[in-house]
N, C-alpha and C positions, 0 to 999 in steps of 0.2 A: 573606435569607441572612445569617447572623451573621458577625461579623468574622473568626472563626477559619476558618470554611469558605471565606469569600471570599479570605482570604490564601492558603490552600492551593490553591484553584482558580486564582487569579491566577498563582501560581508555576508550575502546570502549563501554563497558557496561554502564559506568557512563554517557556517552554522550547521552544515550537514555532518553528522557524526563520522561517516566513512571518509570524509575529506579533511577532517580535523588535523590529521597528522601530515598532510601534504606540505612539502617545502614551500616557502614563499614564492620561489621562482616557478615551481610547477603550478601553483594556484593562480599566479598571474598569467601564465601561459594558457591554462585552461579557461580562465575568464576571457581571454582574447579570442577563443575559438567557439564558445558556446553561442547559441541563439535562443533567446527567451521566447516562450510561447505562453500566452494567456488564453485559456480555453474556457468558454462558457459551459455551465453544467449541461450535460446531455450530448455534447459534441465529442467526436472521436479524437483521441491522440494519434492512434493508427488503427488499421483494420487487419483482420486475419487475411493471410495470403499476400499482403503487401511486402515488398522487398525491404529487408532490414538494413538501412544505411545510416541510421541514427540511433543512439542510445539516449534515453530520457531520464532525467533526475527530477523527481517531484520536489519542488521547493515549498509549495503551499497548496492546501486543498487535498481532496481525496479523489481517487479513481477506482474504477472497477474493471476487473479482468473477466471477460466472458467468452464462452465458446459457442460457435454456431452449431446447432443441431439440425443439419440439413434434412434428415429423414423426417423430423417433426416440424420442419419449417419454423423453428423457434431458437431461442438462445438460453444459456444457463450461466449464471454468475459463478465464477470459480474462486474469486478472491477480491478483497478490498485492500487498497494500498493508500498509505498516507504520506505525510512529509518525510523526506529522506529515502524513499523507496527508489530503487533503480528499476527501469522498465525497458525491455527490449534488448537487453544485453545478450541474451542467448542467440537471437537471430543474427546479431552482428558477429559474435564469436563463431557461430556455425556457418556463417555466410549463407543463410537460408531464409525463406520467406517467414513472415510472422505467423506464429501458430495460434494466436488468440487476438480478439479485439480488446482494446483498452479505451475506455470512455471516461470523461470527466463526470464524477458523481456530484461534485460541488464545483464552483468556479475553481479552476486549476491553474497553477503557475508551474511551468516545467522548463528546465534547461535542456536544450537539445545539443548533444555532443556528437559530432561527426564520427563515423566508425574509425577512421584513421587516427583521429585524435584520441579516442578512447583506448585503442590498442597501444598507441605510443605511450600514453600515460601509464598504462599497466606495466609496460616494460621499464618505464622510468621510475616508478614508485612501487616497490615491492609491498609496502604497507597497504596500499590500495588493493593489491591482489589478495592479500590476507583478509582484509575487511570484506571484499566481495565473496571470497570463499566461505567466510563465516555466514554471510547473508544467504548464500545458496544452500548451505548446510541447514540453516533454520527453516528454509522453505521445504527442504526434503523431509526434515523431521516433522513439520506440520502436515505434509502430505501423508506421511506414514500414520500420524495420529488420526487424520481424517478418514483414512482407510479403515480404521478400527471403530469409527463412530457408530456404525450400524449395530454394534453390540451394546450401545448405551441407550438410555432412555431419551426420548425426544427433547424433554426440557434440558437435560444435561448437555445435549448437543448444542443447543442455543447458547447456554452459559459458556461452553467451551469456545464458541465463536467470538463472543464478546471479550473474553479474557485474552484470546490470541490477538485480537485487534488492539487491545490496550497494551499488551506486552510489546508489540511491534511498533505501534505508532501513537500510543496514548500520551496525552499531555497531563502531567501531574499538577494538580491544583490543591489548595487548602481544603476544598470541599470533596475532592475525590479525583478520579482519573477520567479525563474527558476524551471521548472518541466521536467519530461521525455518528449521526443517527441514521442507520442504514434503512433504505426502503425495505418494506416487509418481504417482498419477493427476493431481493438480494440476500437478506439475512436468512430466509428460508433455504435458498439454494446452497449457501456456504455451510449451513447447519445440517443439511440433508433432512429437512422436515418440511411439512406443508406450511403454506402461508398462514393458515388458521392457527397452527400450533405456535409458530413464531409470534403471532400477535398475542396469543393467550399467555405465553411465557413472559413477554415484555410487560403485559398488563399486570400480571401477578407480581413481578419483581418491582414494578412501580408502586403498587399498592402496599407492598411490604417495606417500602423506603430504601430498597437496595439500589435502585437506579432512579434517575430523574431526567426527564426529557427537557431539553432547552431548545424549543422550536425556533427561537429567534436566531440561534447560531447553527441550526441544523446539527445539533450535537446531543450526545447522550452522556450524562454524568454518572459514572459508576461510583456511587456514594459509599457503598460497602464493598469496595474492591477486594479486600482480603477475604471476605465471605465467599465471593465468587471464585477466587483462586482456590480456596479450600475445597470447594465442591468439585473442581476439575481434577483434583488429586485422586479421585476415584477412577480416573481413566487409566 
């Protein structure tokens, strides 16, 4: 890797919050080990049951995690992931096959980190272990919240999904918090509602000026983000 490419890559890696505290030596070493992948929307980062030999770090774009429902010969979206998300670390740590499909929802840029490099980096940088533990804790807390969603009204489930995406991966702007504009079926899946309900809730929020669709960026602007957060406190 020449110095120009290395400098650009190091800049991308350093911008990731979980890597911000890495020593310069560790960051340089990591940069020498990763392989960048640019994946068009709709293509897979990896598929369920594939062997986990690489951990991925999303540098730009959004991905979706889905589960194959073989009995129904269909799939269900479980989560949406944005910049800064780690993907596939569980299969590497467990030395097991992938448990889910991960596909690019938008054009995706990801850093592929070999399993041996990932494990060595965790042993070398305790701060990274702490950051990853916090990330896994947030995922578990979100899973617990989602388990309780069936007791909430369908509109509130959709609002909860939007807020969770904003908290985890949202980009703060002067106009509001920007997240991906999720396909209706994906939003319906993660909200545990029908596609029709998801569409109706988004339409109502847009009419009220709470959100704004930015189709040219495939983004959703949460204009009145505080109002949405307040609604989720009922959970």
